[in-house]
Every structure is written in structure tokens, then in C-alpha cells.
N, CA, C and O atoms as a GROMACS GRO file, in nm:
protein
  508
    1MET      N    1   5.263   0.380   9.439
    1MET     CA    2   5.384   0.357   9.505
    1MET      C    3   5.462   0.484   9.527
    1MET      O    4   5.512   0.544   9.432
    2PRO      N    5   5.472   0.527   9.652
    2PRO     CA    6   5.547   0.648   9.691
    2PRO      C    7   5.690   0.644   9.655
    2PRO      O    8   5.754   0.540   9.668
    3CYS      N    9   5.743   0.755   9.609
    3CYS     CA   10   5.888   0.760   9.574
    3CYS      C   11   5.942   0.896   9.593
    3CYS      O   12   5.868   0.993   9.605
    4ALA      N   13   6.066   0.903   9.596
    4ALA     CA   14   6.144   1.037   9.607
    4ALA      C   15   6.245   1.048   9.503
    4ALA      O   16   6.339   0.969   9.500
    5GLU      N   17   6.231   1.144   9.415
    5GLU     CA   18   6.333   1.171   9.313
    5GLU      C   19   6.437   1.260   9.382
    5GLU      O   20   6.401   1.360   9.444
    6LEU      N   21   6.557   1.228   9.373
    6LEU     CA   22   6.662   1.305   9.450
    6LEU      C   23   6.760   1.370   9.361
    6LEU      O   24   6.814   1.473   9.402
    7SER      N   25   6.791   1.320   9.238
    7SER     CA   26   6.895   1.375   9.162
    7SER      C   27   6.864   1.347   9.012
    7SER      O   28   6.808   1.243   8.979
    8ILE      N   29   6.901   1.439   8.924
    8ILE     CA   30   6.886   1.421   8.776
    8ILE      C   31   7.012   1.463   8.711
    8ILE      O   32   7.069   1.564   8.754
    9ASN      N   33   7.063   1.392   8.605
    9ASN     CA   34   7.182   1.437   8.542
    9ASN      C   35   7.147   1.501   8.405
    9ASN      O   36   7.031   1.512   8.368
   10GLU      N   37   7.246   1.538   8.337
   10GLU     CA   38   7.229   1.614   8.212
   10GLU      C   39   7.160   1.533   8.106
   10GLU      O   40   7.107   1.594   8.012
   11GLN      N   41   7.155   1.407   8.111
   11GLN     CA   42   7.088   1.312   8.005
   11GLN      C   43   6.949   1.292   8.057
   11GLN      O   44   6.876   1.222   7.987
   12GLY      N   45   6.902   1.340   8.163
   12GLY     CA   46   6.766   1.320   8.210
   12GLY      C   47   6.745   1.193   8.287
   12GLY      O   48   6.631   1.148   8.302
   13ASP      N   49   6.850   1.134   8.336
   13ASP     CA   50   6.832   1.015   8.419
   13ASP      C   51   6.804   1.047   8.560
   13ASP      O   52   6.880   1.128   8.614
   14VAL      N   53   6.708   0.996   8.630
   14VAL     CA   54   6.668   1.033   8.756
   14VAL      C   55   6.697   0.919   8.852
   14VAL      O   56   6.678   0.803   8.817
   15VAL      N   57   6.745   0.951   8.978
   15VAL     CA   58   6.770   0.848   9.076
   15VAL      C   59   6.701   0.894   9.200
   15VAL      O   60   6.672   1.012   9.217
   16GLY      N   61   6.676   0.798   9.290
   16GLY     CA   62   6.609   0.832   9.424
   16GLY      C   63   6.578   0.694   9.495
   16GLY      O   64   6.652   0.597   9.481
   17HIS      N   65   6.471   0.692   9.568
   17HIS     CA   66   6.427   0.569   9.629
   17HIS      C   67   6.274   0.557   9.629
   17HIS      O   68   6.202   0.657   9.631
   18SER      N   69   6.229   0.437   9.626
   18SER     CA   70   6.087   0.417   9.615
   18SER      C   71   6.046   0.300   9.706
   18SER      O   72   6.125   0.206   9.724
   19ALA      N   73   5.922   0.303   9.764
   19ALA     CA   74   5.872   0.186   9.833
   19ALA      C   75   5.847   0.067   9.736
   19ALA      O   76   5.806   0.085   9.622
   20ILE      N   77   5.873  -0.049   9.787
   20ILE     CA   78   5.850  -0.168   9.716
   20ILE      C   79   5.700  -0.201   9.725
   20ILE      O   80   5.653  -0.202   9.840
   21GLU      N   81   5.620  -0.228   9.628
   21GLU     CA   82   5.477  -0.253   9.643
   21GLU      C   83   5.456  -0.352   9.744
   21GLU      O   84   5.528  -0.452   9.750
   22GLY      N   85   5.354  -0.329   9.828
   22GLY     CA   86   5.316  -0.432   9.927
   22GLY      C   87   5.414  -0.463  10.045
   22GLY      O   88   5.401  -0.559  10.121
   23ARG      N   89   5.515  -0.368  10.051
   23ARG     CA   90   5.616  -0.396  10.154
   23ARG      C   91   5.652  -0.259  10.220
   23ARG      O   92   5.617  -0.153  10.168
   24SER      N   93   5.718  -0.267  10.331
   24SER     CA   94   5.754  -0.135  10.390
   24SER      C   95   5.905  -0.106  10.370
   24SER      O   96   5.970  -0.029  10.441
   25LYS      N   97   5.956  -0.180  10.256
   25LYS     CA   98   6.092  -0.158  10.218
   25LYS      C   99   6.106  -0.058  10.119
   25LYS      O  100   6.015  -0.036  10.039
   26GLU      N  101   6.232   0.017  10.117
   26GLU     CA  102   6.253   0.121  10.014
   26GLU      C  103   6.376   0.070   9.933
   26GLU      O  104   6.465   0.013   9.996
   27HIS      N  105   6.387   0.085   9.812
   27HIS     CA  106   6.504   0.058   9.736
   27HIS      C  107   6.537   0.176   9.648
   27HIS      O  108   6.452   0.254   9.608
   28ALA      N  109   6.668   0.185   9.619
   28ALA     CA  110   6.720   0.290   9.533
   28ALA      C  111   6.665   0.252   9.384
   28ALA      O  112   6.641   0.135   9.353
   29PHE      N  113   6.649   0.352   9.300
   29PHE     CA  114   6.601   0.334   9.171
   29PHE      C  115   6.672   0.424   9.075
   29PHE      O  116   6.722   0.531   9.112
   30LEU      N  117   6.676   0.380   8.948
   30LEU     CA  118   6.726   0.462   8.832
   30LEU      C  119   6.608   0.466   8.732
   30LEU      O  120   6.555   0.362   8.692
   31TYR      N  121   6.570   0.582   8.695
   31TYR     CA  122   6.469   0.602   8.597
   31TYR      C  123   6.536   0.654   8.467
   31TYR      O  124   6.591   0.764   8.466
   32ARG      N  125   6.533   0.574   8.357
   32ARG     CA  126   6.607   0.619   8.233
   32ARG      C  127   6.513   0.578   8.118
   32ARG      O  128   6.456   0.469   8.115
   33GLN      N  129   6.502   0.665   8.033
   33GLN     CA  130   6.425   0.646   7.905
   33GLN      C  131   6.297   0.566   7.931
   33GLN      O  132   6.276   0.463   7.868
   34GLY      N  133   6.215   0.611   8.019
   34GLY     CA  134   6.085   0.540   8.049
   34GLY      C  135   6.084   0.415   8.129
   34GLY      O  136   5.980   0.356   8.154
   35THR      N  137   6.204   0.373   8.170
   35THR     CA  138   6.207   0.253   8.244
   35THR      C  139   6.257   0.278   8.390
   35THR      O  140   6.356   0.348   8.410
   36LEU      N  141   6.192   0.223   8.487
   36LEU     CA  142   6.232   0.223   8.628
   36LEU      C  143   6.305   0.096   8.666
   36LEU      O  144   6.251  -0.014   8.658
   37ARG      N  145   6.429   0.113   8.707
   37ARG     CA  146   6.516  -0.003   8.749
   37ARG      C  147   6.541   0.003   8.906
   37ARG      O  148   6.589   0.100   8.964
   38ASP      N  149   6.501  -0.114   8.965
   38ASP     CA  150   6.534  -0.134   9.110
   38ASP      C  151   6.689  -0.160   9.117
   38ASP      O  152   6.740  -0.251   9.053
   39LEU      N  153   6.761  -0.076   9.197
   39LEU     CA  154   6.904  -0.101   9.206
   39LEU      C  155   6.936  -0.193   9.317
   39LEU      O  156   7.054  -0.228   9.326
   40GLY      N  157   6.849  -0.239   9.405
   40GLY     CA  158   6.866  -0.339   9.494
   40GLY      C  159   6.932  -0.286   9.614
   40GLY      O  160   6.932  -0.165   9.633
   41THR      N  161   6.992  -0.369   9.700
   41THR     CA  162   7.063  -0.325   9.823
   41THR      C  163   7.195  -0.398   9.842
   41THR      O  164   7.231  -0.478   9.756
   42LEU      N  165   7.266  -0.375   9.944
   42LEU     CA  166   7.389  -0.438   9.982
   42LEU      C  167   7.358  -0.557  10.077
   42LEU      O  168   7.445  -0.605  10.150
   43GLY      N  169   7.234  -0.600  10.074
   43GLY     CA  170   7.191  -0.716  10.158
   43GLY      C  171   7.090  -0.683  10.267
   43GLY      O  172   7.033  -0.776  10.324
   44GLY      N  173   7.063  -0.550  10.302
   44GLY     CA  174   6.961  -0.512  10.397
   44GLY      C  175   6.838  -0.492  10.324
   44GLY      O  176   6.827  -0.542  10.212
   45ASP      N  177   6.742  -0.422  10.378
   45ASP     CA  178   6.610  -0.404  10.329
   45ASP      C  179   6.573  -0.266  10.272
   45ASP      O  180   6.461  -0.233  10.234
   46ARG      N  181   6.686  -0.188  10.272
   46ARG     CA  182   6.658  -0.052  10.219
   46ARG      C  183   6.783   0.013  10.153
   46ARG      O  184   6.897  -0.014  10.190
   47SER      N  185   6.756   0.099  10.057
   47SER     CA  186   6.867   0.174   9.994
   47SER      C  187   6.807   0.303   9.940
   47SER      O  188   6.685   0.319   9.930
   48SER      N  189   6.898   0.394   9.905
   48SER     CA  190   6.851   0.520   9.846
   48SER      C  191   6.962   0.575   9.759
   48SER      O  192   7.077   0.588   9.802
   49ALA      N  193   6.928   0.607   9.639
   49ALA     CA  194   7.028   0.672   9.546
   49ALA      C  195   7.022   0.817   9.560
   49ALA      O  196   6.914   0.873   9.545
   50LYS      N  197   7.130   0.884   9.588
   50LYS     CA  198   7.135   1.028   9.622
   50LYS      C  199   7.182   1.106   9.499
   50LYS      O  200   7.133   1.218   9.480
   51ALA      N  201   7.263   1.062   9.423
   51ALA     CA  202   7.321   1.139   9.308
   51ALA      C  203   7.357   1.058   9.187
   51ALA      O  204   7.387   0.939   9.201
   52ILE      N  205   7.357   1.114   9.070
   52ILE     CA  206   7.402   1.049   8.948
   52ILE      C  207   7.484   1.152   8.869
   52ILE      O  208   7.449   1.270   8.858
   53ASN      N  209   7.592   1.100   8.815
   53ASN     CA  210   7.676   1.202   8.731
   53ASN      C  211   7.649   1.186   8.583
   53ASN      O  212   7.569   1.101   8.543
   54SER      N  213   7.712   1.263   8.503
   54SER     CA  214   7.692   1.262   8.357
   54SER      C  215   7.726   1.131   8.289
   54SER      O  216   7.673   1.097   8.183
   55ASN      N  217   7.823   1.055   8.358
   55ASN     CA  218   7.856   0.919   8.304
   55ASN      C  219   7.772   0.805   8.352
   55ASN      O  220   7.799   0.690   8.321
   56GLY      N  221   7.671   0.835   8.426
   56GLY     CA  222   7.573   0.738   8.476
   56GLY      C  223   7.620   0.665   8.606
   56GLY      O  224   7.558   0.566   8.644
   57LEU      N  225   7.728   0.710   8.675
   57LEU     CA  226   7.765   0.659   8.801
   57LEU      C  227   7.664   0.702   8.906
   57LEU      O  228   7.623   0.818   8.904
   58ILE      N  229   7.622   0.618   8.997
   58ILE     CA  230   7.518   0.651   9.092
   58ILE      C  231   7.579   0.626   9.238
   58ILE      O  232   7.649   0.527   9.261
   59VAL      N  233   7.552   0.715   9.328
   59VAL     CA  234   7.592   0.699   9.475
   59VAL      C  235   7.473   0.705   9.565
   59VAL      O  236   7.367   0.752   9.526
   60GLY      N  237   7.490   0.659   9.682
   60GLY     CA  238   7.385   0.672   9.784
   60GLY      C  239   7.423   0.580   9.904
   60GLY      O  240   7.541   0.562   9.935
   61TYR      N  241   7.322   0.524   9.968
   61TYR     CA  242   7.343   0.440  10.090
   61TYR      C  243   7.255   0.318  10.075
   61TYR      O  244   7.155   0.314  10.003
   62SER      N  245   7.300   0.218  10.152
   62SER     CA  246   7.214   0.093  10.162
   62SER      C  247   7.248   0.032  10.294
   62SER      O  248   7.362   0.039  10.341
   63THR      N  249   7.142  -0.033  10.359
   63THR     CA  250   7.168  -0.111  10.473
   63THR      C  251   7.240  -0.225  10.430
   63THR      O  252   7.217  -0.277  10.321
   64LYS      N  253   7.336  -0.274  10.518
   64LYS     CA  254   7.413  -0.399  10.492
   64LYS      C  255   7.418  -0.489  10.615
   64LYS      O  256   7.445  -0.446  10.728
   65LEU      N  257   7.392  -0.609  10.589
   65LEU     CA  258   7.387  -0.711  10.689
   65LEU      C  259   7.518  -0.786  10.699
   65LEU      O  260   7.560  -0.847  10.601
   66THR      N  261   7.581  -0.784  10.808
   66THR     CA  262   7.699  -0.866  10.826
   66THR      C  263   7.683  -0.943  10.952
   66THR      O  264   7.589  -0.916  11.027
   67PRO      N  265   7.765  -1.033  10.980
   67PRO     CA  266   7.755  -1.101  11.119
   67PRO      C  267   7.767  -1.010  11.237
   67PRO      O  268   7.717  -1.039  11.345
   68ALA      N  269   7.834  -0.901  11.215
   68ALA     CA  270   7.859  -0.800  11.328
   68ALA      C  271   7.767  -0.679  11.337
   68ALA      O  272   7.751  -0.614  11.440
   69GLU      N  273   7.705  -0.652  11.215
   69GLU     CA  274   7.634  -0.524  11.220
   69GLU      C  275   7.519  -0.518  11.121
   69GLU      O  276   7.511  -0.600  11.029
   70VAL      N  277   7.435  -0.426  11.138
   70VAL     CA  278   7.333  -0.383  11.036
   70VAL      C  279   7.348  -0.222  11.034
   70VAL      O  280   7.298  -0.157  11.125
   71PHE      N  281   7.411  -0.167  10.942
   71PHE     CA  282   7.433  -0.033  10.926
   71PHE      C  283   7.422   0.012  10.784
   71PHE      O  284   7.434  -0.067  10.690
   72ASP      N  285   7.399   0.143  10.769
   72ASP     CA  286   7.399   0.210  10.638
   72ASP      C  287   7.538   0.213  10.588
   72ASP      O  288   7.626   0.258  10.662
   73HIS      N  289   7.570   0.167  10.460
   73HIS     CA  290   7.697   0.185  10.405
   73HIS      C  291   7.686   0.266  10.274
   73HIS      O  292   7.589   0.248  10.200
   74ALA      N  293   7.779   0.349  10.245
   74ALA     CA  294   7.778   0.426  10.119
   74ALA      C  295   7.807   0.326  10.003
   74ALA      O  296   7.885   0.232  10.018
   75PHE      N  297   7.745   0.348   9.892
   75PHE     CA  298   7.764   0.268   9.769
   75PHE      C  299   7.792   0.354   9.648
   75PHE      O  300   7.767   0.474   9.644
   76VAL      N  301   7.846   0.286   9.551
   76VAL     CA  302   7.856   0.343   9.414
   76VAL      C  303   7.804   0.231   9.325
   76VAL      O  304   7.837   0.114   9.342
   77TYR      N  305   7.722   0.271   9.230
   77TYR     CA  306   7.656   0.170   9.147
   77TYR      C  307   7.722   0.194   9.008
   77TYR      O  308   7.710   0.302   8.951
   78VAL      N  309   7.794   0.088   8.954
   78VAL     CA  310   7.873   0.086   8.840
   78VAL      C  311   7.852  -0.041   8.762
   78VAL      O  312   7.859  -0.149   8.822
   79ASN      N  313   7.827  -0.038   8.641
   79ASN     CA  314   7.814  -0.157   8.549
   79ASN      C  315   7.711  -0.254   8.600
   79ASN      O  316   7.733  -0.375   8.608
   80ASP      N  317   7.586  -0.189   8.639
   80ASP     CA  318   7.477  -0.263   8.682
   80ASP      C  319   7.501  -0.342   8.811
   80ASP      O  320   7.442  -0.448   8.830
   81LYS      N  321   7.587  -0.291   8.899
   81LYS     CA  322   7.608  -0.359   9.021
   81LYS      C  323   7.646  -0.251   9.129
   81LYS      O  324   7.722  -0.156   9.108
   82MET      N  325   7.580  -0.280   9.250
   82MET     CA  326   7.605  -0.186   9.367
   82MET      C  327   7.729  -0.240   9.438
   82MET      O  328   7.744  -0.358   9.468
   83HIS      N  329   7.817  -0.143   9.462
   83HIS     CA  330   7.940  -0.176   9.532
   83HIS      C  331   7.951  -0.091   9.662
   83HIS      O  332   7.926   0.030   9.663
   84ASP      N  333   7.988  -0.160   9.771
   84ASP     CA  334   8.009  -0.100   9.901
   84ASP      C  335   8.143  -0.014   9.901
   84ASP      O  336   8.252  -0.069   9.892
   85LEU      N  337   8.130   0.117   9.911
   85LEU     CA  338   8.250   0.201   9.904
   85LEU      C  339   8.347   0.160  10.016
   85LEU      O  340   8.467   0.177   9.997
   86ASN      N  341   8.300   0.107  10.131
   86ASN     CA  342   8.401   0.056  10.233
   86ASN      C  343   8.491  -0.047  10.180
   86ASN      O  344   8.604  -0.061  10.226
   87ASP      N  345   8.445  -0.117  10.084
   87ASP     CA  346   8.531  -0.231  10.030
   87ASP      C  347   8.632  -0.176   9.917
   87ASP      O  348   8.715  -0.250   9.865
   88LEU      N  349   8.618  -0.050   9.885
   88LEU     CA  350   8.696   0.008   9.785
   88LEU      C  351   8.808   0.114   9.830
   88LEU      O  352   8.877   0.179   9.751
   89ILE      N  353   8.814   0.122   9.961
   89ILE     CA  354   8.909   0.202  10.026
   89ILE      C  355   9.001   0.112  10.101
   89ILE      O  356   8.972  -0.007  10.116
   90PRO      N  357   9.122   0.170  10.154
   90PRO     CA  358   9.214   0.083  10.219
   90PRO      C  359   9.157   0.035  10.348
   90PRO      O  360   9.096   0.114  10.420
   91GLN      N  361   9.174  -0.104  10.384
   91GLN     CA  362   9.102  -0.143  10.506
   91GLN      C  363   9.157  -0.086  10.634
   91GLN      O  364   9.090  -0.089  10.737
   92ASN      N  365   9.286  -0.033  10.628
   92ASN     CA  366   9.342   0.026  10.747
   92ASN      C  367   9.318   0.183  10.747
   92ASN      O  368   9.386   0.254  10.822
   93ALA      N  369   9.227   0.233  10.669
   93ALA     CA  370   9.205   0.375  10.665
   93ALA      C  371   9.128   0.420  10.798
   93ALA      O  372   9.136   0.536  10.836
   94GLY      N  373   9.057   0.329  10.863
   94GLY     CA  374   8.993   0.372  10.993
   94GLY      C  375   8.851   0.430  10.968
   94GLY      O  376   8.782   0.462  11.065
   95TRP      N  377   8.808   0.444  10.842
   95TRP     CA  378   8.676   0.500  10.805
   95TRP      C  379   8.569   0.393  10.800
   95TRP      O  380   8.595   0.280  10.758
   96VAL      N  381   8.450   0.428  10.840
   96VAL     CA  382   8.318   0.365  10.796
   96VAL      C  383   8.241   0.466  10.726
   96VAL      O  384   8.185   0.557  10.788
   97LEU      N  385   8.234   0.451  10.586
   97LEU     CA  386   8.155   0.543  10.503
   97LEU      C  387   8.008   0.503  10.510
   97LEU      O  388   7.972   0.391  10.474
   98HIS      N  389   7.928   0.592  10.557
   98HIS     CA  390   7.782   0.561  10.569
   98HIS      C  391   7.687   0.610  10.465
   98HIS      O  392   7.583   0.548  10.443
   99GLU      N  393   7.719   0.720  10.399
   99GLU     CA  394   7.634   0.773  10.294
   99GLU      C  395   7.714   0.859  10.198
   99GLU      O  396   7.780   0.956  10.236
  100ALA      N  397   7.705   0.818  10.066
  100ALA     CA  398   7.750   0.901   9.962
  100ALA      C  399   7.641   0.994   9.915
  100ALA      O  400   7.528   0.952   9.889
  101LEU      N  401   7.680   1.128   9.903
  101LEU     CA  402   7.575   1.227   9.874
  101LEU      C  403   7.595   1.291   9.737
  101LEU      O  404   7.499   1.349   9.686
  102GLY      N  405   7.714   1.285   9.672
  102GLY     CA  406   7.730   1.351   9.548
  102GLY      C  407   7.853   1.285   9.478
  102GLY      O  408   7.949   1.236   9.538
  103ILE      N  409   7.836   1.289   9.338
  103ILE     CA  410   7.943   1.250   9.256
  103ILE      C  411   7.953   1.339   9.137
  103ILE      O  412   7.852   1.373   9.075
  104ASN      N  413   8.068   1.375   9.104
  104ASN     CA  414   8.093   1.473   8.983
  104ASN      C  415   8.131   1.401   8.858
  104ASN      O  416   8.137   1.279   8.866
  105SER      N  417   8.160   1.461   8.741
  105SER     CA  418   8.181   1.396   8.619
  105SER      C  419   8.323   1.334   8.617
  105SER      O  420   8.354   1.255   8.528
  106GLN      N  421   8.412   1.370   8.719
  106GLN     CA  422   8.547   1.303   8.732
  106GLN      C  423   8.531   1.182   8.821
  106GLN      O  424   8.628   1.108   8.840
  107GLY      N  425   8.416   1.158   8.875
  107GLY     CA  426   8.408   1.037   8.969
  107GLY      C  427   8.437   1.062   9.114
  107GLY      O  428   8.433   0.970   9.196
  108GLN      N  429   8.468   1.194   9.148
  108GLN     CA  430   8.487   1.230   9.286
  108GLN      C  431   8.353   1.218   9.368
  108GLN      O  432   8.252   1.274   9.327
  109ILE      N  433   8.354   1.146   9.481
  109ILE     CA  434   8.249   1.115   9.558
  109ILE      C  435   8.251   1.192   9.696
  109ILE      O  436   8.351   1.182   9.768
  110THR      N  437   8.145   1.266   9.732
  110THR     CA  438   8.141   1.322   9.863
  110THR      C  439   8.028   1.244   9.947
  110THR      O  440   7.937   1.180   9.894
  111GLY      N  441   8.046   1.256  10.077
  111GLY     CA  442   7.955   1.202  10.170
  111GLY      C  443   8.003   1.220  10.312
  111GLY      O  444   8.083   1.308  10.345
  112TRP      N  445   7.945   1.124  10.402
  112TRP     CA  446   7.978   1.132  10.545
  112TRP      C  447   8.002   0.994  10.600
  112TRP      O  448   7.952   0.895  10.548
  113GLY      N  449   8.079   0.991  10.705
  113GLY     CA  450   8.103   0.870  10.773
  113GLY      C  451   8.164   0.892  10.908
  113GLY      O  452   8.154   1.000  10.965
  114TYR      N  453   8.228   0.786  10.962
  114TYR     CA  454   8.290   0.795  11.095
  114TYR      C  455   8.437   0.756  11.077
  114TYR      O  456   8.468   0.658  11.010
  115VAL      N  457   8.529   0.832  11.139
  115VAL     CA  458   8.667   0.794  11.159
  115VAL      C  459   8.704   0.826  11.302
  115VAL      O  460   8.670   0.934  11.351
  116ALA      N  461   8.772   0.736  11.370
  116ALA     CA  462   8.803   0.747  11.509
  116ALA      C  463   8.687   0.795  11.596
  116ALA      O  464   8.703   0.880  11.683
  117ASP      N  465   8.564   0.735  11.566
  117ASP     CA  466   8.446   0.756  11.646
  117ASP      C  467   8.394   0.900  11.628
  117ASP      O  468   8.319   0.948  11.712
  118THR      N  469   8.434   0.972  11.518
  118THR     CA  470   8.385   1.112  11.493
  118THR      C  471   8.327   1.125  11.357
  118THR      O  472   8.380   1.079  11.256
  119PHE      N  473   8.216   1.190  11.360
  119PHE     CA  474   8.140   1.214  11.237
  119PHE      C  475   8.220   1.306  11.150
  119PHE      O  476   8.266   1.409  11.200
  120ARG      N  477   8.241   1.276  11.020
  120ARG     CA  478   8.315   1.362  10.934
  120ARG      C  479   8.263   1.342  10.785
  120ARG      O  480   8.207   1.241  10.742
  121GLY      N  481   8.292   1.455  10.719
  121GLY     CA  482   8.261   1.447  10.569
  121GLY      C  483   8.379   1.386  10.507
  121GLY      O  484   8.487   1.385  10.566
  122PHE      N  485   8.360   1.330  10.382
  122PHE     CA  486   8.470   1.276  10.309
  122PHE      C  487   8.463   1.311  10.166
  122PHE      O  488   8.355   1.345  10.117
  123LEU      N  489   8.572   1.305  10.095
  123LEU     CA  490   8.587   1.327   9.952
  123LEU      C  491   8.677   1.212   9.900
  123LEU      O  492   8.794   1.205   9.935
  124LEU      N  493   8.625   1.129   9.822
  124LEU     CA  494   8.699   1.019   9.757
  124LEU      C  495   8.733   1.055   9.611
  124LEU      O  496   8.646   1.101   9.537
  125THR      N  497   8.852   1.035   9.572
  125THR     CA  498   8.894   1.072   9.437
  125THR      C  499   8.950   0.934   9.378
  125THR      O  500   9.043   0.874   9.431
  126PRO      N  501   8.889   0.895   9.270
  126PRO     CA  502   8.928   0.763   9.206
  126PRO      C  503   9.075   0.769   9.149
  126PRO      O  504   9.124   0.873   9.105
  127VAL      N  505   9.138   0.652   9.153
  127VAL     CA  506   9.276   0.643   9.100
  127VAL      C  507   9.277   0.550   8.984
  127VAL      O  508   9.382   0.527   8.924
   0.00000   0.00000   0.00000
């Protein structure tokens, strides 16, 4: 099963993405204490975990199927659940967050997306 390890935290937890056996799909994973956990998707067929912080919060991207689109959306994985970061920012912000690339111990998330039809980097700070 091919896989890509992309990030490791101070506790030795590893995140990345791996092909699902017998399929052409890839899912984000968490490898912790000898166990590999499939983190799932936001409804599409692929996801990738890009970073994990010292608190075990994971960020990355996942395809998301909606009636209007099939796009990559940035996610944060908290309490055994993947959350679309686009659902966690104000709806009138004008952003579409496509990929989260990093998360620090304070929970600040970096990544990229589109605002006003322009590619931009973002920094999200939890409140």
C-alpha cells in the first residue's frame, strides 16, 4: 500500500495520505502508537493530512462533493472528526479555503485558497 508521510509531531504521531487497498483513492491517515487510522474525507474520494501539532490537531485537504461543486477544501481534524474549514469562517468572508498546510501549538492554521478570484495564502487564528 503506497503512502506518503508528510508530518510528524513531538509525540511521534505521523500524518499523510495513503492509497486505499484495491482502489485508486487516497485518504488522509494518522499513525499513532503502532495503529494506522483512516481519517476519511469530506464526502469526496481523496484527502491528505499535511500537518499535525503537539495537541494532535490535524490539517490538510479533502475533496468535497456538493450539488454545485467537487473541489478540494481545507480541513481540520478534531475529536475524531474532519471539519471543513470553510464552515468555520464567516460565510460573508469571500474566501474558499482549499488546502491547510500547517498548524502550530496555538492552533493557528496556514494554507491557501481563493478570495475575489485571486490565489492567496491565509492565516487562521482560533478564537
